[in-house]
VOBA-1610 file (N, C-alpha, C; in pm, whole numbers, padded with zeros to 5 digits, always signed):
BEGIN
Unk+00084-00120+00000Unk+00000+00000+00000Unk+00087+00125+00000Unk+00039+00231-00063Unk+00106+00360-00060Unk+00086+00424+00077Unk+00196+00463+00140Unk+00190+00521+00274Unk+00239+00665+00272Unk+00159+00755+00326Unk+00202+00890+00354Unk+00243+00892+00501Unk+00371+00908+00527Unk+00427+00899+00662Unk+00469+01037+00708Unk+00417+01078+00823Unk+00445+01212+00874Unk+00508+01205+01012Unk+00621+01274+01026Unk+00688+01283+01156Unk+00790+01396+01150Unk+00835+01441+01267Unk+00941+01541+01273Unk+01074+01470+01259Unk+01151+01505+01157Unk+01271+01431+01123Unk+01386+01463+01216Unk+01416+01368+01303Unk+01533+01371+01391Unk+01604+01237+01368Unk+01736+01236+01350Unk+01803+01114+01303Unk+01785+00991+01391Unk+01765+01009+01521Unk+01760+00893+01609Unk+01618+00855+01650Unk+01519+00922+01593Unk+01382+00897+01636Unk+01331+00761+01589Unk+01236+00708+01663Unk+01173+00581+01627Unk+01117+00583+01486Unk+01066+00698+01446Unk+01003+00708+01314Unk+01100+00678+01201Unk+01228+00709+01219Unk+01328+00680+01116Unk+01338+00530+01093Unk+01336+00453+01201Unk+01341+00307+01189Unk+01215+00255+01119Unk+01100+00313+01155Unk+00977+00272+01088Unk+00981+00305+00940Unk+01033+00421+00906Unk+01041+00457+00764Unk+01123+00355+00687Unk+01238+00318+00741Unk+01322+00218+00675Unk+01246+00087+00655Unk+01168+00048+00754Unk+01092-00076+00744Unk+00979-00065+00643Unk+00904+00043+00647Unk+00790+00059+00554Unk+00837+00066+00409Unk+00955+00120+00385Unk+01005+00128+00248Unk+01037-00011+00191Unk+01051-00108+00278Unk+01070-00246+00232Unk+00937-00313+00196Unk+00827-00250+00236Unk+00694-00308+00215Unk+00616-00244+00102Unk+00649-00120+00067Unk+00571-00052-00036Unk+00622+00087-00061Unk+00543+00168-00131Unk+00580+00305-00165Unk+00551+00397-00047Unk+00650+00478-00010Unk+00638+00569+00104Unk+00675+00710+00060Unk+00591+00806+00098Unk+00625+00947+00085Unk+00622+01007+00224Unk+00732+01072+00264Unk+00738+01133+00396Unk+00709+01282+00387Unk+00642+01332+00490Unk+00597+01473+00493Unk+00603+01521+00636Unk+00683+01624+00661Unk+00692+01677+00796Unk+00805+01777+00807Unk+00822+01834+00927Unk+00932+01927+00950Unk+01063+01852+00974Unk+01174+01919+00947Unk+01306+01861+00969Unk+01381+01946+01071Unk+01441+01881+01170Unk+01525+01953+01265Unk+01643+02017+01192Unk+01678+02139+01230Unk+01800+02198+01178Unk+01909+02189+01285Unk+02026+02235+01252Unk+02138+02222+01346Unk+02117+02302+01473Unk+02047+02414+01464Unk+02018+02492+01584Unk+01927+02414+01679Unk+01828+02347+01622Unk+01737+02267+01705Unk+01812+02150+01769Unk+01902+02088+01695Unk+01982+01980+01753Unk+02063+02031+01872Unk+02114+02153+01861Unk+02190+02210+01971Unk+02104+02231+02095Unk+01981+02276+02075Unk+01890+02298+02188Unk+01857+02167+02258Unk+01853+02058+02182Unk+01822+01926+02239Unk+01949+01849+02277Unk+02064+01915+02269Unk+02192+01851+02301Unk+02215+01726+02215Unk+02189+01743+02085Unk+02203+01633+01990Unk+02299+01669+01876Unk+02398+01753+01905Unk+02489+01797+01800Unk+02560+01681+01731Unk+02582+01573+01803Unk+02654+01459+01745Unk+02578+01396+01629Unk+02451+01429+01615Unk+02369+01370+01508Unk+02361+01459+01384Unk+02432+01570+01383Unk+02418+01665+01273Unk+02454+01603+01138Unk+02547+01509+01137Unk+02586+01445+01012Unk+02482+01348+00958Unk+02381+01318+01040Unk+02277+01222+01000Unk+02147+01291+00959Unk+02143+01423+00960Unk+02021+01493+00924Unk+01982+01464+00779Unk+01853+01445+00756Unk+01804+01428+00620Unk+01667+01494+00608Unk+01638+01543+00489Unk+01510+01608+00465Unk+01402+01505+00432Unk+01278+01545+00454Unk+01165+01464+00412Unk+01148+01473+00260Unk+01071+01380+00206Unk+01035+01390+00065Unk+00961+01520+00038Unk+00874+01560+00131Unk+00803+01687+00122Unk+00822+01759+00255Unk+00882+01876+00250Unk+00906+01953+00372Unk+00779+02026+00414Unk+00737+02004+00537Unk+00619+02072+00590Unk+00655+02214+00628Unk+00578+02309+00573Unk+00595+02450+00607Unk+00473+02501+00683Unk+00359+02516+00610Unk+00239+02560+00680Unk+00145+02443+00714Unk+00174+02323+00663Unk+00094+02206+00695Unk-00044+02206+00633Unk-00064+02281+00529Unk-00197+02292+00468Unk-00221+02181+00368Unk-00349+02157+00338Unk-00386+02058+00238Unk-00331+02098+00101Unk-00332+02226+00071Unk-00281+02275-00057Unk-00132+02244-00071Unk-00058+02270+00035Unk+00086+02245+00032Unk+00115+02098+00000Unk+00042+02009+00065Unk+00064+01867+00042Unk+00021+01826-00098Unk-00095+01869-00140Unk-00150+01827-00269Unk-00059+01866-00385Unk-00004+01986-00380Unk+00079+02033-00490Unk+00216+01967-00491Unk+00259+01908-00378Unk+00393+01850-00369Unk+00396+01699-00390Unk+00280+01633-00381Unk+00279+01488-00400Unk+00322+01451-00542Unk+00387+01336-00560Unk+00424+01293-00695Unk+00299+01280-00783Unk+00308+01314-00911Unk+00192+01305-01001Unk+00132+01165-01001Unk+00002+01159-00979Unk-00068+01031-00982Unk-00053+00947-00856Unk+00026+00994-00760Unk+00048+00915-00638Unk-00062+00948-00537Unk-00134+00845-00492Unk-00243+00861-00396Unk-00216+00771-00276Unk-00219+00825-00155Unk-00192+00741-00038Unk-00308+00646-00008Unk-00275+00522+00025Unk-00376+00427+00072Unk-00402+00445+00221Unk-00303+00499+00291Unk-00322+00532+00432Unk-00216+00632+00474Unk-00242+00697+00586Unk-00152+00798+00640Unk-00118+00760+00784Unk+00010+00773+00820Unk+00054+00741+00955Unk+00134+00857+01011Unk+00092+00907+01127Unk+00166+01008+01202Unk+00236+00938+01318Unk+00367+00961+01331Unk+00443+00902+01441Unk+00494+01013+01532Unk+00464+01001+01660Unk+00506+01100+01758Unk+00658+01100+01773Unk+00716+01219+01773Unk+00860+01231+01794Unk+00895+01337+01899Unk+00796+01386+01969Unk+00822+01485+02073Unk+00813+01629+02026Unk+00788+01650+01897Unk+00773+01785+01843Unk+00637+01796+01776Unk+00554+01890+01821Unk+00420+01909+01764Unk+00426+02004+01645Unk+00342+01979+01547Unk+00332+02065+01429Unk+00193+02049+01370Unk+00149+02141+01279Unk+00012+02136+01227Unk-00017+02006+01151Unk-00131+01946+01180Unk-00174+01825+01109Unk-00303+01850+01031Unk-00331+01976+01002Unk-00455+02010+00933Unk-00465+01947+00795Unk-00352+01913+00733Unk-00354+01850+00601Unk-00432+01720+00601Unk-00442+01654+00715Unk-00509+01524+00721Unk-00658+01535+00693Unk-00714+01651+00720Unk-00858+01668+00698Unk-00897+01648+00552Unk-00803+01668+00462Unk-00834+01654+00319Unk-00812+01513+00267Unk-00762+01423+00351Unk-00732+01287+00308Unk-00853+01196+00329Unk-00886+01118+00229Unk-00999+01026+00240Unk-00954+00886+00283Unk-00825+00862+00289Unk-00773+00731+00328Unk-00775+00716+00481Unk-00761+00594+00531Unk-00752+00577+00676Unk-00631+00651+00733Unk-00649+00712+00849Unk-00544+00790+00914Unk-00515+00728+01050Unk-00388+00696+01073Unk-00347+00630+01197Unk-00238+00712+01264Unk-00226+00694+01396Unk-00116+00755+01470Unk-00046+00650+01553Unk+00083+00672+01575Unk+00162+00586+01664Unk+00215+00675+01774Unk+00168+00652+01897Unk+00202+00734+02012Unk+00292+00654+02105Unk+00405+00712+02142Unk+00511+00638+02210Unk+00521+00672+02357Unk+00533+00800+02389Unk+00557+00841+02528Unk+00428+00871+02603Unk+00332+00783+02590Unk+00203+00802+02656Unk+00218+00797+02808Unk+00318+00730+02858Unk+00343+00726+03002Unk+00382+00863+03057Unk+00420+00954+02968Unk+00454+01091+03008Unk+00347+01193+02969Unk+00266+01161+02867Unk+00172+01260+02813Unk+00035+01198+02785Unk-00020+01128+02881Unk-00143+01053+02856Unk-00258+01142+02809Unk-00286+01250+02878Unk-00401+01333+02843Unk-00383+01399+02707Unk-00264+01447+02679Unk-00238+01507+02549Unk-00256+01404+02438Unk-00211+01283+02462Unk-00221+01179+02359Unk-00365+01136+02337Unk-00443+01131+02442Unk-00585+01096+02425Unk-00654+01200+02337Unk-00624+01326+02360Unk-00683+01431+02279Unk-00637+01419+02133Unk-00510+01390+02111Unk-00459+01374+01975Unk-00524+01256+01906Unk-00540+01147+01979Unk-00590+01023+01920Unk-00729+01039+01859Unk-00808+01129+01912Unk-00944+01148+01862Unk-00947+01201+01718Unk-00834+01248+01669Unk-00827+01302+01532Unk-00795+01194+01429Unk-00775+01069+01474Unk-00733+00963+01384Unk-00837+00851+01379Unk-00829+00771+01275Unk-00920+00658+01259Unk-00873+00536+01338Unk-00742+00517+01344Unk-00684+00406+01419Unk-00574+00461+01508Unk-00556+00397+01623Unk-00455+00442+01718Unk-00365+00324+01753Unk-00235+00345+01736Unk-00135+00247+01778Unk-00060+00305+01897Unk-00046+00225+02004Unk+00024+00269+02124Unk+00146+00181+02149Unk+00255+00244+02189Unk+00376+00169+02222Unk+00368+00108+02362Unk+00281+00163+02448Unk+00272+00118+02587Unk+00139+00047+02613Unk+00145-00078+02650Unk+00027-00162+02662Unk-00072-00115+02767Unk-00023-00061+02878Unk-00113-00033+02991Unk-00217+00073+02961Unk-00204+00147+02850Unk-00298+00253+02819Unk-00403+00214+02716Unk-00396+00094+02663Unk-00486+00052+02555Unk-00632+00061+02599Unk-00664+00006+02714Unk-00804+00003+02759Unk-00858+00145+02777Unk-00780+00232+02839Unk-00825+00369+02862Unk-00847+00443+02730Unk-00760+00420+02633Unk-00775+00488+02504Unk-00898+00436+02430Unk-00924+00307+02436Unk-01044+00254+02371Unk-01170+00314+02431Unk-01170+00328+02562Unk-01288+00380+02631Unk-01308+00529+02604Unk-01200+00604+02602Unk-01212+00750+02599Unk-01205+00810+02458Unk-01162+00732+02359Unk-01152+00787+02224Unk-01255+00729+02129Unk-01315+00616+02164Unk-01409+00548+02075Unk-01343+00520+01940Unk-01217+00475+01945Unk-01141+00441+01826Unk-01086+00299+01841Unk-01058+00231+01731Unk-00983+00105+01741Unk-00841+00136+01789Unk-00799+00073+01897Unk-00669+00101+01958Unk-00592-00031+01968Unk-00465-00028+01927Unk-00385-00150+01925Unk-00249-00125+01990Unk-00202-00227+02057Unk-00069-00222+02118Unk+00033-00269+02015Unk+00123-00178+01976Unk+00234-00210+01887Unk+00361-00167+01960Unk+00430-00260+02026Unk+00548-00221+02104Unk+00660-00167+02017Unk+00757-00108+02082Unk+00878-00064+02014Unk+00958-00187+01969Unk+01072-00167+01907Unk+01142-00279+01845Unk+01289-00244+01826Unk+01356-00318+01737Unk+01496-00293+01704Unk+01512-00290+01553Unk+01621-00231+01509Unk+01659-00231+01368Unk+01790-00309+01358Unk+01787-00433+01310Unk+01907-00518+01313Unk+02024-00464+01232Unk+01997-00374+01138Unk+02107-00317+01061Unk+02187-00215+01142Unk+02127-00163+01248Unk+02193-00065+01334Unk+02222-00124+01472Unk+02123-00191+01527Unk+02137-00249+01661Unk+02189-00392+01646Unk+02320-00403+01644Unk+02385-00532+01619Unk+02516-00538+01696Unk+02571-00658+01714Unk+02699-00670+01784Unk+02813-00611+01702Unk+02907-00549+01770Unk+03031-00503+01708Unk+03148-00576+01775Unk+03253-00602+01700Unk+03366-00678+01756Unk+03454-00592+01845Unk+03394-00532+01946Unk+03468-00451+02041Unk+03510-00536+02160Unk+03628-00510+02213Unk+03674-00582+02331Unk+03596-00535+02453Unk+03550-00629+02536Unk+03476-00592+02656Unk+03567-00514+02750Unk+03524-00393+02785Unk+03611-00303+02861Unk+03558-00270+03000Unk+03430-00298+03027Unk+03374-00268+03157Unk+03259-00363+03186Unk+03221-00368+03312Unk+03121-00466+03356Unk+02982-00432+03306Unk+02941-00308+03324Unk+02802-00269+03296Unk+02802-00144+03209Unk+02723-00147+03102Unk+02713-00033+03012Unk+02568+00016+03008Unk+02554+00148+03003Unk+02422+00209+02989Unk+02431+00324+02891Unk+02344+00323+02791Unk+02337+00433+02694Unk+02202+00503+02712Unk+02206+00632+02741Unk+02082+00705+02760Unk+02103+00828+02846Unk+01991+00891+02883Unk+01996+01012+02963Unk+02033+00979+03108Unk+02110+01069+03167Unk+02162+01045+03301Unk+02160+01179+03376Unk+02039+01220+03418Unk+02027+01348+03487Unk+01910+01342+03584Unk+01882+01451+03652Unk+01789+01453+03765Unk+01649+01399+03739Unk+01585+01430+03623Unk+01449+01377+03604Unk+01443+01224+03608Unk+01556+01159+03591Unk+01559+01013+03595Unk+01628+00968+03724Unk+01576+01014+03837Unk+01642+00993+03965Unk+01660+00845+04000Unk+01556+00764+03976Unk+01568+00623+04009Unk+01677+00556+03925Unk+01682+00591+03798Unk+01785+00536+03710Unk+01925+00574+03760Unk+01942+00702+03794Unk+02071+00750+03843Unk+02109+00680+03972Unk+02014+00667+04061Unk+02043+00604+04190Unk+02085+00459+04174Unk+02017+00386+04086Unk+02052+00246+04064Unk+02189+00231+04001Unk+02219+00315+03905Unk+02351+00308+03842Unk+02461+00342+03942Unk+02435+00436+04031Unk+02534+00469+04134Unk+02554+00353+04231Unk+02448+00283+04263Unk+02462+00163+04348Unk+02552+00060+04281Unk+02529+00039+04154Unk+02611-00058+04081Unk+02756-00011+04070Unk+02776+00120+04051Unk+02910+00172+04032Unk+02995+00162+04158Unk+02933+00146+04274Unk+03008+00127+04398Unk+03076-00009+04402Unk+03027-00102+04320Unk+03075-00241+04327Unk+03137-00292+04198Unk+03097-00232+04084Unk+03142-00281+03954Unk+03187-00163+03868Unk+03255-00196+03759Unk+03292-00090+03664Unk+03172-00060+03576Unk+03123+00063+03583Unk+03003+00106+03512Unk+03039+00224+03421Unk+02996+00217+03296Unk+03016+00326+03202Unk+02881+00369+03144Unk+02858+00499+03142Unk+02736+00553+03083Unk+02774+00649+02971Unk+02688+00658+02871Unk+02715+00747+02759Unk+02584+00780+02689Unk+02572+00901+02641Unk+02453+00942+02563Unk+02493+00939+02416Unk+02477+00824+02356Unk+02517+00803+02217Unk+02401+00740+02141Unk+02410+00744+02009Unk+02297+00702+01927Unk+02346+00622+01806Unk+02250+00550+01746Unk+02272+00479+01621Unk+02392+00384+01632Unk+02476+00376+01529Unk+02587+00281+01530Unk+02685+00309+01644Unk+02702+00436+01678Unk+02792+00469+01789Unk+02743+00408+01919Unk+02612+00405+01939Unk+02555+00342+02057Unk+02584+00192+02058Unk+02564+00128+01945Unk+02587-00017+01938Unk+02734-00050+01965Unk+02824+00032+01915Unk+02967+00010+01940Unk+03000+00026+02088Unk+02943+00130+02149Unk+02967+00153+02291Unk+02914+00037+02375Unk+02790-00004+02350Unk+02730-00111+02431Unk+02800-00244+02410Unk+02860-00264+02295Unk+02931-00390+02269Unk+03053-00406+02360Unk+03095-00297+02426Unk+03209-00304+02517Unk+03171-00348+02657Unk+03041-00357+02685Unk+02996-00394+02818Unk+02970-00543+02829Unk+02992-00598+02947Unk+02960-00740+02972Unk+02810-00756+02998Unk+02752-00655+03063Unk+02608-00652+03090Unk+02556-00517+03040Unk+02435-00517+02985Unk+02369-00392+02948Unk+02257-00365+03048Unk+02247-00242+03093Unk+02154-00206+03199Unk+02039-00123+03143Unk+01920-00145+03199Unk+01804-00064+03163Unk+01723-00031+03288Unk+01676+00093+03293Unk+01580+00137+03393Unk+01484+00231+03325Unk+01356+00197+03324Unk+01257+00278+03254Unk+01235+00411+03325Unk+01188+00509+03250Unk+01158+00640+03308Unk+01035+00631+03397Unk+00927+00569+03345Unk+00803+00560+03423Unk+00727+00434+03382Unk+00783+00320+03415Unk+00713+00192+03394Unk+00681+00166+03248Unk+00768+00210+03158Unk+00745+00196+03015Unk+00835+00088+02954Unk+00781+00021+02853Unk+00859-00077+02778Unk+00932+00000+02668Unk+01057+00036+02694Unk+01125+00133+02610Unk+01206+00069+02496Unk+01259+00155+02410Unk+01339+00109+02296Unk+01462+00033+02342Unk+01518+00074+02455Unk+01644+00017+02502Unk+01636-00134+02523Unk+01518-00183+02563Unk+01503-00328+02583Unk+01532-00403+02454Unk+01466-00365+02346Unk+01478-00436+02220Unk+01615-00413+02155Unk+01664-00290+02165Unk+01793-00258+02107Unk+01906-00331+02177Unk+01902-00336+02310Unk+02006-00405+02386Unk+02010-00553+02353Unk+01894-00615+02346Unk+01889-00757+02313Unk+01946-00783+02175Unk+01917-00695+02079Unk+01967-00713+01943Unk+02118-00699+01936Unk+02176-00620+02026Unk+02321-00600+02026Unk+02393-00726+02075Unk+02320-00814+02142Unk+02375-00944+02174Unk+02448-00954+02306Unk+02415-00865+02400Unk+02469-00872+02535Unk+02356-00899+02633Unk+02390-00956+02747Unk+02288-00989+02847Unk+02229-00860+02904Unk+02097-00851+02900Unk+02027-00732+02947Unk+01979-00753+03090Unk+02013-00657+03177Unk+01964-00652+03314Unk+01865-00537+03320Unk+01736-00568+03335Unk+01632-00466+03322Unk+01528-00476+03432Unk+01463-00365+03460Unk+01345-00369+03547Unk+01225-00415+03463Unk+01118-00454+03531Unk+01000-00504+03462Unk+00918-00386+03409Unk+00834-00414+03312Unk+00742-00315+03256Unk+00626-00390+03195Unk+00507-00329+03190Unk+00392-00397+03131Unk+00421-00444+02989Unk+00405-00574+02966Unk+00427-00632+02835Unk+00559-00703+02819Unk+00658-00671+02902Unk+00790-00731+02887Unk+00786-00883+02893Unk+00714-00936+02991Unk+00713-01081+03011Unk+00617-01151+02915Unk+00542-01075+02836Unk+00465-01136+02727Unk+00558-01189+02619Unk+00676-01129+02609Unk+00768-01159+02500Unk+00892-01235+02543Unk+00943-01204+02662Unk+01073-01257+02703Unk+01063-01326+02838Unk+01141-01433+02854Unk+01138-01513+02976Unk+01257-01477+03064Unk+01232-01435+03189Unk+01342-01403+03279Unk+01435-01522+03299Unk+01564-01494+03309Unk+01670-01592+03328Unk+01696-01678+03204Unk+01615-01659+03102Unk+01636-01729+02975Unk+01676-01631+02865Unk+01598-01524+02849Unk+01623-01425+02744Unk+01686-01296+02798Unk+01666-01270+02925Unk+01718-01150+02991Unk+01709-01172+03141Unk+01761-01079+03218Unk+01754-01087+03363Unk+01673-00968+03414Unk+01571-00996+03495Unk+01484-00892+03550Unk+01518-00871+03697Unk+01542-00747+03735Unk+01577-00714+03873Unk+01467-00634+03940Unk+01472-00628+04071Unk+01394-00531+04148Unk+01490-00463+04245Unk+01436-00377+04330Unk+01524-00299+04418Unk+01604-00387+04513Unk+01548-00500+04551Unk+01614-00585+04650Unk+01729-00664+04592Unk+01719-00706+04466Unk+01819-00801+04415Unk+01902-00745+04299Unk+01899-00613+04277Unk+01973-00554+04166Unk+02121-00590+04170Unk+02187-00563+04281Unk+02330-00588+04293Unk+02360-00737+04286Unk+02278-00816+04354Unk+02297-00961+04356Unk+02292-01020+04216Unk+02196-00977+04135Unk+02182-01033+04000Unk+02295-00986+03908Unk+02337-00861+03925Unk+02450-00814+03846Unk+02575-00893+03880Unk+02599-00919+04007Unk+02717-00996+04048Unk+02709-01139+03994Unk+02592-01199+04000Unk+02577-01336+03949Unk+02613-01343+03801Unk+02565-01249+03723Unk+02593-01251+03580Unk+02741-01230+03551Unk+02804-01142+03626Unk+02946-01114+03603Unk+03034-01231+03645Unk+02991-01304+03745Unk+03069-01418+03793Unk+03042-01546+03716Unk+02942-01545+03628Unk+02905-01664+03552Unk+02895-01628+03403Unk+03009-01613+03337Unk+03008-01570+03196Unk+02935-01667+03103Unk+02940-01796+03133Unk+02870-01892+03047Unk+02719-01869+03052Unk+02666-01847+03171Unk+02523-01819+03186Unk+02489-01687+03117Unk+02573-01588+03139Unk+02550-01456+03080Unk+02545-01463+02927Unk+02637-01536+02869Unk+02642-01545+02723Unk+02526-01627+02668Unk+02484-01728+02742Unk+02369-01808+02697Unk+02242-01724+02696Unk+02223-01644+02801Unk+02106-01555+02807Unk+02112-01453+02693Unk+02230-01398+02670Unk+02245-01298+02563Unk+02209-01357+02428Unk+02254-01478+02402Unk+02225-01542+02273Unk+02077-01568+02257Unk+02011-01617+02363Unk+01868-01644+02355Unk+01789-01515+02334Unk+01826-01410+02405Unk+01756-01283+02390Unk+01770-01226+02250Unk+01890-01235+02194Unk+01910-01184+02058Unk+01829-01264+01957Unk+01830-01395+01969Unk+01754-01478+01876Unk+01606-01444+01881Unk+01554-01424+02001Unk+01410-01399+02014Unk+01372-01262+01960Unk+01454-01160+01988Unk+01418-01026+01942Unk+01427-01017+01790Unk+01522-01086+01728Unk+01533-01084+01583Unk+01422-01163+01517Unk+01372-01263+01587Unk+01267-01348+01531Unk+01132-01277+01524Unk+01103-01187+01620Unk+00968-01132+01626Unk+00960-00983+01655Unk+01072-00916+01682Unk+01061-00781+01737Unk+01150-00681+01665Unk+01149-00684+01534Unk+01215-00581+01455Unk+01110-00480+01407Unk+01157-00367+01356Unk+01062-00268+01304Unk+00993-00317+01177Unk+01055-00411+01107Unk+00986-00470+00993Unk+00867-00552+01039Unk+00882-00624+01151Unk+00767-00695+01208Unk+00656-00596+01245Unk+00694-00485+01309Unk+00594-00387+01352Unk+00526-00321+01233Unk+00603-00286+01132Unk+00546-00221+01013Unk+00451-00316+00942Unk+00487-00443+00934Unk+00399-00542+00872Unk+00269-00555+00950Unk+00279-00554+01081Unk+00160-00563+01167Unk+00068-00443+01147Unk+00127-00325+01148Unk+00046-00204+01126Unk-00022-00207+00990Unk+00052-00241+00887Unk-00005-00244+00752Unk-00121-00342+00744Unk-00107-00456+00810Unk-00213-00555+00810Unk-00338-00504+00879Unk-00321-00436+00991Unk-00436-00383+01063Unk-00507-00275+00983Unk-00430-00189+00918Unk-00491-00085+00835Unk-00559-00148+00714Unk-00500-00253+00658Unk-00562-00322+00546Unk-00695-00383+00586Unk-00701-00442+00705Unk-00827-00497+00755Unk-00932-00387+00767Unk-00887-00273+00819Unk-00979-00160+00836Unk-01031-00111+00701Unk-00941-00103+00605Unk-00981-00054+00473Unk-01078-00149+00406Unk-01051-00279+00417Unk-01141-00377+00356Unk-01277-00378+00423Unk-01279-00350+00551Unk-01407-00346+00622Unk-01491-00226+00581Unk-01424-00124+00525Unk-01496-00006+00479Unk-01553+00077+00591Unk-01489+00067+00710Unk-01539+00140+00826Unk-01423+00173+00916Unk-01438+00276+00997Unk-01335+00310+01095Unk-01361+00243+01229Unk-01458+00154+01235Unk-01485+00080+01358Unk-01476-00069+01331Unk-01367-00130+01378Unk-01350-00273+01359Unk-01433-00349+01462Unk-01469-00470+01426Unk-01543-00553+01520Unk-01452-00588+01637Unk-01511-00600+01753Unk-01433-00625+01875Unk-01350-00752+01862Unk-01401-00853+01798Unk-01326-00976+01782Unk-01200-00955+01701Unk-01206-00870+01598Unk-01089-00840+01517Unk-00986-00764+01599Unk-01031-00672+01684Unk-00939-00598+01767Unk-00865-00692+01862Unk-00939-00780+01926Unk-00876-00870+02021Unk-00776-00963+01954Unk-00811-01010+01835Unk-00721-01099+01764Unk-00592-01029+01729Unk-00604-00904+01680Unk-00484-00829+01645Unk-00402-00797+01768Unk-00468-00765+01875Unk-00398-00729+01999Unk-00314-00846+02049Unk-00371-00966+02051Unk-00297-01079+02104Unk-00194-01131+02006Unk-00207-01093+01879Unk-00112-01141+01780Unk+00022-01070+01788Unk+00023-00945+01836Unk+00147-00868+01837Unk+00254-00939+01918
//
C-alpha cells in the first residue's frame, strides 16, 4: 500500500526506523518538518548533525494545498501514519485525506491526556505502551492497538569490540531520571560502570564493550532500550514493565531485577560468563525473530488493510482482540 508517513525528522527517532521498514513493504512518501542544526543544539544532539536528512516533502504551513501540490503526479496514499517524535506541528492537512489515518504514540506514560486528545483526530490508534490501551479505547471510541517498540538489526547489532567494563548504559543520566541514576550509582560502587549518551551505530559500538547492558525505565514503560540491547547481543539486566514478560522469559532471554536483588543479580551474571552469554544469545535470537521494526510495520499495515477492507473506521471487537494478542 502507498503510505504517507508524517513525523518530525530527527536522526535517532523511532520514526526513522519505521520509515526504513515501511520502504521495504511498499511506496512511502514522507511529509513533515526537519530539525536543523540549531534545534539539535537545543536538544543537546549535535553529534547527530551528520545524519540529518530532509523529508520527501518539507512541511511549512501544513496545509492541504501544500501537500497536494507536492505529492508525486498520480500518487495517492492508501493510508496515512503520524508518528510521535516529541515535536508538535500542524496536522490540518489530514482533513483533506480520504484514506484511513493512523497515529503511533510512544511516550504516553509521560503525556497521557495530550495523547488521548490527539488520538481522537485519527481513525486508528497504535500505542507503544500496553497499559494505556483500555483507557484509550474507552475514551476515544477508536480502534486502539498495542504495537510495542522494536529494534533495527542493521543498526542495533553486535560489534567486535573488546569488553572493557562490567556494565554499560546508553541514555539520559540526569535529575528527572532519579531512580535510574540512583541504581547506576549503586552498581558503580561495586562494579565498573560506564554511561554514555550516544545514538545509532555509535551506541551499538559503545554497548558492545559492556559485559552486561543495563536498563531502567523512566516511568514503567517498555522502552526502545530493551529491544535494542537484546539485538546487540549482550545480556540485558532490566526492570519489569507492562508487556515485557509477554515476550521474554526471565533468566532465559534476559535478567529482570527489582530494588532488592539488583546488585545480587549483576554480580551473578558477572561471575558466571557462560550463563551470561547463553542468556544474551537467547535474547538476541528472540528479538530478531519477532521484534524488529519490519515486524511492527507489517503488523500495522495488516491492521490498516483490515480496516480498509471493512470499509469502516470501527472494527469488530473480535478483530481488535485478535490483532492485539497477535502482536
